[in-house]
C-alpha positions in Angstrom: 26.5 -17.5 0.0 26.2 -14.7 -2.5 27.4 -15.0 -6.1 29.2 -11.9 -7.3 28.9 -11.3 -11.0 31.3 -9.0 -12.8 30.5 -9.7 -16.5 27.4 -8.9 -18.5 26.5 -12.4 -19.7 24.9 -15.4 -18.0 27.0 -18.5 -17.1 28.2 -20.8 -19.8 26.7 -24.2 -20.3 29.8 -25.7 -18.6 29.3 -23.4 -15.6 25.6 -24.3 -15.4 26.4 -28.0 -15.5 29.0 -27.6 -12.8 26.5 -25.6 -10.6 23.9 -28.4 -11.1 26.5 -31.0 -9.9 27.4 -28.7 -6.9 23.7 -28.2 -6.1 23.1 -32.0 -6.2 26.0 -32.6 -3.8 24.8 -29.9 -1.4 21.4 -31.7 -1.3 22.9 -35.2 -0.9 25.1 -33.9 2.0 22.3 -32.1 3.8 23.7 -28.6 3.4 20.9 -27.4 0.9 18.2 -25.1 2.1 17.5 -22.9 -1.0 19.2 -21.3 -4.0 18.3 -19.1 -6.8 19.6 -16.9 -9.6 18.7 -13.2 -9.9 17.9 -11.0 -12.9 20.4 -8.5 -14.2 20.5 -5.1 -12.4 18.7 -3.4 -15.3 15.6 -5.5 -14.3 15.6 -4.1 -10.8 13.0 -1.8 -9.3 13.8 0.1 -6.0 10.9 0.9 -3.6 11.5 3.5 -0.8 8.6 4.0 1.5 10.4 5.6 4.4 8.7 8.9 3.9 5.1 9.9 3.4 4.7 8.3 0.0 6.4 5.3 -1.7 9.0 6.3 -4.3 9.5 3.7 -7.0 12.5 4.0 -9.3 13.9 1.8 -12.1 17.3 0.2 -11.8 19.6 -1.0 -9.0 20.0 0.9 -5.8 23.8 1.0 -6.5 25.4 1.5 -9.9 28.4 -0.9 -10.1 30.3 -3.2 -12.4 29.7 -6.0 -9.9 26.3 -7.2 -8.8 24.6 -10.0 -6.9 23.7 -12.7 -9.5 22.4 -15.4 -7.2 22.7 -17.0 -3.9 22.7 -20.2 -1.9 21.2 -20.6 1.6 23.0 -23.5 3.3 23.3 -25.2 6.6 26.9 -25.4 7.7 28.1 -26.8 11.1 30.7 -23.9 11.4 32.7 -21.3 9.5 35.2 -23.8 8.3 32.5 -25.9 6.6 30.9 -22.7 5.1 34.3 -21.6 3.7 34.9 -25.0 2.2 31.5 -24.9 0.5 32.0 -21.4 -0.7 35.3 -22.4 -2.3 33.5 -25.3 -4.1 30.7 -23.0 -5.1 33.1 -20.4 -6.5 34.8 -23.1 -8.6 31.5 -24.4 -9.8 30.1 -21.1 -11.0 33.5 -19.5 -11.9 32.7 -16.4 -9.8 33.5 -14.9 -6.5 31.4 -15.9 -3.5 30.6 -13.8 -0.4 29.4 -15.7 2.7 27.5 -14.3 5.6 25.7 -15.9 8.5 22.1 -15.1 9.3 21.6 -12.9 12.3 
C-alpha cells in the first residue's frame, strides 16, 4: 500500500497517532511485514546507468504535486482484505492509498 501525499507538510500529531494505532493493529492481526515513510521529493536523487556512464541528477524523476510519502508491505488473504486494510490506512493517515500486489 502506497501513501499518496498531496500537501507540502508532514502528518499532524493526530495523524501520526492514528497511524501508530493502525500499525499496532496490523501487527496484532498478522498483516504487518514492513512500513516506512519517505523523504520529500526535493531530497531525491535519480541514478540512470542504462548507458555507458551513470547519470546522477537531483530531484524526483517526475515533477508532480502528488508524491509517494510512505508505504506498508502487508500480508492479505485476498483483494477484499487488502481493500479493507487500505481503507483503514487511508483513514488513519488522512491520505489516499494505492494498493498493488507483488509480482
